[in-house]
C-alpha positions as CSV (number, residue, x, y, z in Angstrom):
1,X,-4.8,-54.8,-17.3
2,X,-8.0,-56.7,-16.9
3,X,-8.4,-58.4,-13.5
4,X,-11.2,-60.8,-12.6
5,X,-11.8,-61.6,-9.0
6,X,-13.7,-64.9,-8.4
7,X,-15.0,-63.8,-4.9
8,X,-17.1,-65.9,-2.6
9,X,-17.1,-63.4,0.2
10,X,-19.0,-60.6,-1.6
11,X,-22.4,-59.6,-0.2
12,X,-24.7,-57.1,-2.0
13,X,-26.0,-56.0,1.4
14,X,-22.7,-54.5,2.6
15,X,-19.6,-55.5,4.5
16,X,-15.9,-54.9,4.3
17,X,-15.4,-57.1,1.2
18,X,-18.0,-55.1,-0.8
19,X,-16.5,-51.8,0.3
20,X,-13.0,-52.9,-0.6
21,X,-13.9,-54.3,-4.0
22,X,-16.1,-51.4,-5.1
23,X,-13.5,-48.9,-4.1
24,X,-10.9,-51.0,-5.8
25,X,-13.0,-51.0,-9.0
26,X,-13.1,-47.2,-9.1
27,X,-9.4,-46.7,-8.3
28,X,-8.2,-49.2,-11.0
29,X,-10.5,-47.7,-13.6
30,X,-9.0,-44.3,-12.8
31,X,-5.5,-45.9,-13.3
32,X,-6.5,-47.3,-16.7
33,X,-7.3,-50.9,-15.6
34,X,-10.4,-52.9,-15.1
35,X,-11.6,-55.0,-12.2
36,X,-14.5,-57.4,-12.7
37,X,-15.9,-59.4,-9.8
38,X,-17.6,-62.8,-10.3
39,X,-19.6,-63.6,-7.1
40,X,-22.2,-66.2,-6.2
41,X,-25.7,-64.7,-5.9
42,X,-29.4,-65.4,-6.0
43,X,-29.6,-65.0,-9.8
44,X,-27.5,-64.6,-12.9
45,X,-26.9,-61.0,-13.6
46,X,-24.3,-58.4,-14.7
47,X,-24.0,-54.8,-13.4
48,X,-21.6,-52.1,-14.8
49,X,-20.4,-49.7,-12.2
50,X,-20.6,-46.0,-13.2
51,X,-17.0,-45.3,-12.0
52,X,-15.7,-48.4,-13.7
53,X,-15.6,-52.1,-13.2
54,X,-18.3,-54.8,-13.3
55,X,-20.1,-57.1,-10.9
56,X,-21.2,-60.5,-12.3
57,X,-23.3,-62.8,-10.1
58,X,-23.7,-66.5,-10.9
59,X,-26.7,-68.2,-9.5
60,X,-25.7,-70.3,-6.4
61,X,-27.3,-71.6,-3.2
62,X,-27.3,-69.3,-0.1
63,X,-25.1,-69.8,2.9
64,X,-27.4,-71.8,5.3
65,X,-26.9,-69.5,8.3
66,X,-26.6,-66.2,6.5
67,X,-28.6,-65.7,3.4
68,X,-26.8,-62.4,2.6
69,X,-24.0,-64.7,1.2
70,X,-24.0,-67.5,-1.3
71,X,-21.6,-70.3,-2.1
72,X,-20.2,-71.3,-5.5
73,X,-21.4,-74.7,-6.5
74,X,-20.4,-75.5,-10.1
75,X,-17.3,-74.6,-12.0
76,X,-18.6,-74.4,-15.6
77,X,-20.6,-71.1,-15.2
78,X,-17.6,-69.5,-13.7
79,X,-15.3,-70.9,-16.5
80,X,-17.7,-69.6,-19.2
81,X,-17.4,-66.1,-17.8
82,X,-13.6,-66.4,-17.6
83,X,-13.4,-67.6,-21.2
84,X,-15.6,-64.7,-22.3
85,X,-13.7,-62.1,-20.3
86,X,-10.2,-63.3,-21.2
87,X,-8.5,-61.6,-18.2
88,X,-4.8,-60.9,-17.7
89,X,-5.0,-61.9,-14.0
90,X,-7.6,-64.0,-12.1
91,X,-7.7,-63.5,-8.4
92,X,-9.5,-65.5,-5.7
93,X,-9.3,-65.6,-1.9
94,X,-11.5,-68.5,-0.9
95,X,-9.6,-71.7,0.0
96,X,-12.6,-73.9,-0.9
97,X,-14.3,-74.4,-4.3
98,X,-13.2,-71.1,-5.9
99,X,-9.5,-71.9,-5.3
100,X,-9.9,-75.1,-7.4
101,X,-12.2,-73.4,-9.9
102,X,-9.4,-70.9,-10.7
103,X,-6.6,-73.5,-10.5
104,X,-8.5,-75.9,-12.9
105,X,-9.6,-73.3,-15.4
106,X,-7.8,-74.0,-18.7
107,X,-7.3,-70.4,-19.6
108,X,-4.0,-68.5,-20.0
109,X,-4.3,-65.8,-17.3
110,X,-2.0,-65.4,-14.4
111,X,-3.5,-66.9,-11.3
112,X,-3.2,-65.0,-7.9
113,X,-4.4,-66.2,-4.6
114,X,-5.0,-63.2,-2.3
115,X,-5.0,-64.1,1.4
116,X,-7.4,-61.8,3.2
117,X,-8.0,-63.9,6.4
118,X,-6.6,-66.6,8.6
119,X,-9.1,-69.4,9.2
120,X,-6.7,-71.3,11.5
121,X,-6.3,-68.3,13.9
122,X,-9.9,-67.3,13.7
123,X,-11.4,-70.8,14.5
124,X,-9.3,-73.7,15.8
125,X,-6.9,-71.6,17.8
126,X,-9.8,-69.9,19.4
127,X,-11.8,-73.1,19.9
128,X,-8.9,-74.8,21.8
129,X,-7.7,-71.7,23.7
130,X,-6.8,-72.7,27.2
131,X,-6.5,-76.3,26.2
132,X,-3.6,-76.2,23.8
133,X,-0.9,-73.7,22.8
134,X,-0.9,-71.9,19.4
135,X,2.0,-74.2,18.3
136,X,0.1,-77.3,19.3
137,X,-3.0,-76.2,17.4
138,X,-1.0,-75.4,14.4
139,X,0.6,-78.9,14.4
140,X,-2.7,-80.6,15.0
141,X,-4.2,-78.7,12.0
142,X,-1.2,-79.0,9.8
143,X,-3.5,-80.9,7.4
144,X,-5.1,-77.6,6.6
145,X,-1.8,-76.0,5.7
146,X,-0.9,-79.0,3.6
147,X,-4.3,-78.7,1.9
148,X,-3.7,-75.0,1.1
149,X,-0.3,-75.7,-0.4
150,X,-1.8,-78.3,-2.8
151,X,-3.9,-75.7,-4.6
152,X,-1.4,-72.8,-4.0
153,X,1.1,-74.8,-6.0
154,X,-1.2,-74.2,-9.0
155,X,-1.0,-70.4,-8.7
156,X,1.5,-68.0,-10.2
157,X,1.5,-65.8,-7.0
158,X,0.3,-65.9,-3.4
159,X,-0.1,-62.5,-1.7
160,X,-1.4,-61.4,1.7
161,X,-3.1,-58.2,2.8
162,X,-0.3,-57.3,5.2
163,X,2.8,-58.4,7.1
164,X,1.0,-60.0,10.0
165,X,-0.6,-62.6,7.8
166,X,2.6,-63.0,5.8
167,X,4.6,-63.9,8.9
168,X,1.9,-66.3,10.3
169,X,1.6,-68.3,7.0
170,X,5.3,-68.4,6.5
171,X,5.8,-69.8,10.0
172,X,3.4,-72.7,9.2
173,X,5.2,-73.5,5.9
174,X,2.3,-72.2,3.8
175,X,3.5,-70.7,0.5
176,X,3.4,-66.9,0.4
177,X,5.2,-64.7,-2.1
178,X,4.4,-61.1,-1.2
179,X,2.7,-58.8,1.2
180,X,0.4,-56.2,-0.3
181,X,-0.8,-54.1,2.7
182,X,-4.3,-52.6,2.3
183,X,-5.1,-49.0,2.6
184,X,-8.2,-46.8,3.4
185,X,-10.0,-44.0,1.7
186,X,-8.2,-41.5,3.9
187,X,-9.9,-38.4,2.6
188,X,-13.1,-39.4,4.5
189,X,-11.3,-39.3,7.9
190,X,-9.6,-36.3,9.5
191,X,-8.7,-35.1,13.0
192,X,-10.2,-31.8,12.1
193,X,-13.7,-33.4,12.4
194,X,-13.3,-33.7,16.1
195,X,-16.4,-32.3,17.8
196,X,-16.2,-31.6,21.5
197,X,-20.0,-31.3,21.8
198,X,-20.4,-34.8,20.3
199,X,-17.7,-36.2,22.5
200,X,-19.5,-34.8,25.6
201,X,-22.8,-36.3,24.4
202,X,-21.2,-39.7,24.0
203,X,-19.7,-39.5,27.4
204,X,-23.1,-38.4,28.8
205,X,-24.6,-41.5,27.3
206,X,-22.1,-43.5,29.3
207,X,-23.1,-41.5,32.4
208,X,-19.8,-39.7,32.6
209,X,-18.8,-36.0,32.6
210,X,-17.0,-34.3,29.8
211,X,-13.6,-34.6,31.6
212,X,-13.7,-38.4,31.5
213,X,-11.9,-40.4,28.8
214,X,-13.8,-42.0,25.9
215,X,-12.8,-45.2,24.3
216,X,-14.3,-46.5,21.0
217,X,-14.6,-50.1,20.0
218,X,-15.5,-50.9,16.3
219,X,-16.2,-54.2,14.7
220,X,-18.5,-57.2,14.4
221,X,-20.0,-58.7,17.5
222,X,-18.2,-62.0,16.9
223,X,-16.1,-64.2,19.2
224,X,-12.9,-63.5,17.4
225,X,-13.2,-59.8,18.2
226,X,-13.0,-60.6,22.0
227,X,-15.4,-57.8,23.1
228,X,-16.0,-59.5,26.5
229,X,-12.2,-59.3,27.2
230,X,-12.2,-55.6,26.1
231,X,-15.2,-54.9,28.4
232,X,-13.4,-56.6,31.3
233,X,-10.3,-54.4,30.6
234,X,-12.3,-51.2,30.6
235,X,-14.1,-52.1,33.8
236,X,-10.7,-52.7,35.5
237,X,-9.3,-49.4,34.1
238,X,-12.3,-47.5,35.3
239,X,-11.4,-48.4,38.9
240,X,-8.5,-45.9,38.6
241,X,-9.9,-43.2,36.4
242,X,-13.3,-42.3,34.7
243,X,-13.4,-44.2,31.4
244,X,-16.3,-44.8,29.1
245,X,-16.6,-47.3,26.2
246,X,-18.9,-47.2,23.2
247,X,-19.0,-50.3,21.0
248,X,-20.3,-49.8,17.4
249,X,-21.2,-53.0,15.7
250,X,-23.5,-55.9,15.3
251,X,-23.4,-59.6,14.9
252,X,-24.0,-63.0,16.3
253,X,-22.9,-62.0,19.9
254,X,-25.0,-58.8,20.1
255,X,-27.4,-60.2,22.7
256,X,-24.6,-61.7,24.7
257,X,-22.7,-58.4,24.8
258,X,-25.9,-56.5,25.8
259,X,-26.3,-58.9,28.7
260,X,-22.6,-58.6,29.6
261,X,-22.8,-54.8,29.9
262,X,-26.2,-54.6,31.6
263,X,-24.5,-53.9,34.9
264,X,-21.8,-51.5,33.5
265,X,-23.2,-48.0,33.4
266,X,-20.2,-46.5,31.6
267,X,-20.3,-49.0,28.6
268,X,-22.8,-48.8,25.8
269,X,-23.2,-51.0,22.7
270,X,-24.7,-49.3,19.7
271,X,-25.6,-50.3,16.2
272,X,-23.1,-49.6,13.4
273,X,-23.1,-46.1,11.8
274,X,-23.3,-46.4,8.1
275,X,-23.6,-42.7,7.3
276,X,-20.0,-42.0,6.4
277,X,-19.7,-38.4,7.5
278,X,-21.3,-39.1,10.9
279,X,-19.1,-42.1,11.4
280,X,-15.9,-40.0,10.7
281,X,-17.1,-37.4,13.2
282,X,-17.6,-40.1,15.9
283,X,-14.2,-41.5,15.3
284,X,-12.5,-38.1,15.5
285,X,-14.4,-37.2,18.6
286,X,-13.3,-40.2,20.8
287,X,-10.0,-40.3,22.8
288,X,-8.7,-43.6,21.7
289,X,-9.6,-46.8,19.8
290,X,-9.4,-50.1,21.7
291,X,-9.4,-53.4,19.8
292,X,-9.4,-56.9,21.1
293,X,-8.7,-59.3,18.2
294,X,-5.2,-60.6,17.8
295,X,-6.1,-62.4,14.5
296,X,-6.8,-59.3,12.5
297,X,-4.9,-59.9,9.3
298,X,-4.4,-56.2,8.5
299,X,-6.4,-53.8,10.8
300,X,-8.5,-51.5,8.6
301,X,-10.5,-50.3,11.6
302,X,-7.2,-49.3,13.3
303,X,-6.1,-47.5,10.1
304,X,-9.4,-45.5,10.0
305,X,-9.0,-44.6,13.6
306,X,-5.5,-43.4,13.1
307,X,-6.5,-41.3,10.1
308,X,-9.1,-39.7,12.4
309,X,-6.4,-38.8,14.9
310,X,-7.0,-41.5,17.5
311,X,-4.4,-43.2,19.5
312,X,-4.6,-47.0,19.6
313,X,-4.8,-49.6,22.4
314,X,-4.4,-52.9,20.6
315,X,-3.1,-56.5,21.2
316,X,0.6,-57.2,20.5
317,X,-0.3,-59.8,17.9
318,X,-2.0,-59.4,14.5
319,X,-2.4,-56.6,12.0
320,X,-3.3,-53.8,14.4
321,X,0.0,-54.3,16.1
322,X,1.9,-54.0,12.8
323,X,0.5,-50.6,12.0
324,X,0.4,-49.1,15.5
325,X,2.8,-46.2,16.0
326,X,4.4,-46.5,19.5
327,X,4.4,-42.7,19.9
328,X,0.6,-42.8,20.0
329,X,-0.3,-46.4,20.8
330,X,-0.1,-48.9,23.6
331,X,0.2,-52.6,23.0
332,X,-1.0,-55.3,25.5
333,X,-0.6,-59.0,25.8
334,X,-3.1,-60.6,23.5
335,X,-6.1,-62.2,25.1
336,X,-5.2,-60.7,28.5
337,X,-7.8,-58.3,30.1
338,X,-5.4,-57.2,32.9
339,X,-2.7,-56.3,30.4
340,X,-5.3,-54.4,28.3
341,X,-6.4,-52.5,31.4
342,X,-2.8,-51.6,32.2
343,X,-2.4,-50.4,28.6
344,X,-5.5,-48.1,28.9
345,X,-4.0,-46.6,32.1
346,X,-0.6,-46.1,30.4
347,X,-2.1,-44.3,27.4
348,X,-4.2,-42.0,29.5
349,X,-1.4,-41.4,31.9
350,X,0.7,-39.8,29.1
351,X,1.0,-36.1,28.5
352,X,-2.2,-35.3,26.5
353,X,-0.6,-32.6,24.3
354,X,2.3,-34.8,23.3
355,X,0.0,-37.7,22.6
356,X,-2.3,-35.5,20.5
357,X,0.7,-34.2,18.5
358,X,2.0,-37.7,17.8
359,X,-1.5,-38.8,16.8
360,X,-1.9,-35.9,14.3
361,X,1.5,-36.8,12.7
362,X,0.4,-40.5,12.5
363,X,-2.9,-39.5,10.8
364,X,-1.0,-38.1,7.8
365,X,1.0,-41.3,7.3
366,X,-1.9,-43.7,7.1
367,X,-1.7,-45.8,3.9
368,X,-4.3,-45.1,1.3
369,X,-6.3,-47.5,-0.8
370,X,-4.9,-45.9,-3.9
371,X,-1.3,-46.6,-2.8
372,X,-2.4,-50.2,-2.2
373,X,-3.8,-50.4,-5.7
374,X,-0.8,-48.9,-7.4
375,X,1.6,-51.3,-5.6
376,X,-0.7,-54.3,-6.4
377,X,-0.8,-53.5,-10.1
378,X,3.0,-53.1,-10.2
379,X,3.3,-56.5,-8.6
380,X,0.8,-58.1,-10.9
381,X,2.7,-56.7,-13.9
382,X,5.9,-58.3,-12.6
383,X,4.1,-61.6,-12.4
384,X,2.9,-61.2,-16.0
385,X,6.3,-60.2,-17.2
386,X,7.9,-63.3,-15.6
387,X,5.3,-65.6,-17.2
388,X,6.0,-64.1,-20.6
389,X,9.8,-64.3,-20.2
390,X,10.5,-66.8,-17.4
391,X,14.2,-66.9,-18.4
392,X,14.5,-63.3,-17.2
393,X,14.2,-64.3,-13.5
394,X,17.1,-66.7,-13.8
395,X,19.5,-64.2,-15.6
């Protein structure tokens, strides 16, 4: 099967989309399939990946506030590549121009819209928080759901990256056909990488002794991640027991977060760690992952933490809640620092040996990216079979 992904969210400088796509290219190649990504970029070029797959960039203008990303502008260059490649399936995930480029292309491939994010939850629901309820915001922005349904009607299938997003879209009346939960490259993460010396060093950087508890926060410094709320929760929890927090990430709120923690001696904000082996050791050496975003569509960070043997402290809404194992996780009321602080206290009040055993069992059950790819190919094959014999679905 040849799949072409018309992807506006790819950046050559890194990020989760690039990691997902390049890993997906290699896995599909090993399974006997081909993934080709068409992305906007600074110049027209084509690159073949050594493990399989191709990246094709179409010259397009940069995003005004982040020149690592570009925006598709004209359909014809994309259509010419689609005509030349003659794919079995064309994927896209952007609800703007790429959705219409794929919908309007006159080729014969199956068209799949892959929902990777939730713009309504990430933006208007957050903008109007405290002013209007989630239901009120969804009614006010119903035009966006209706807009999506207009182009989704032109697609053969609409899939999401996990059950949280599936439920959210279905509640709003947005067309969605299947949930295809993501997975991680589990082999890179292991509880066996736990390093007590590294843990003690991280606690020392938080001005805490080795018998304190160490929380880890991972993700972009962006308003939707709710790091100020997480910081408030940790400060509250630290009144009852010694708890430190290390935040690994970067983004538009970095300076604001640094100012916020300036008076918090037990909280540190550090740059992301891109060296894979060191990152895996850091994960395995903490005591729990804490996450603040209730709009995570799937929760890859939480999956990586679970694979490293970490318990979770996550909001009761969104993708992280869907994958959290109650035997080694605590949920708290989304957007509520007091509830999050109580969840920290509950988790660290458990029997540590029983918690560790449960976390080790959960680590072995984390879904892999290969499992995701296998399930996705099987689903795409069913879509192709139905297109070729539409009468079969009615029999």
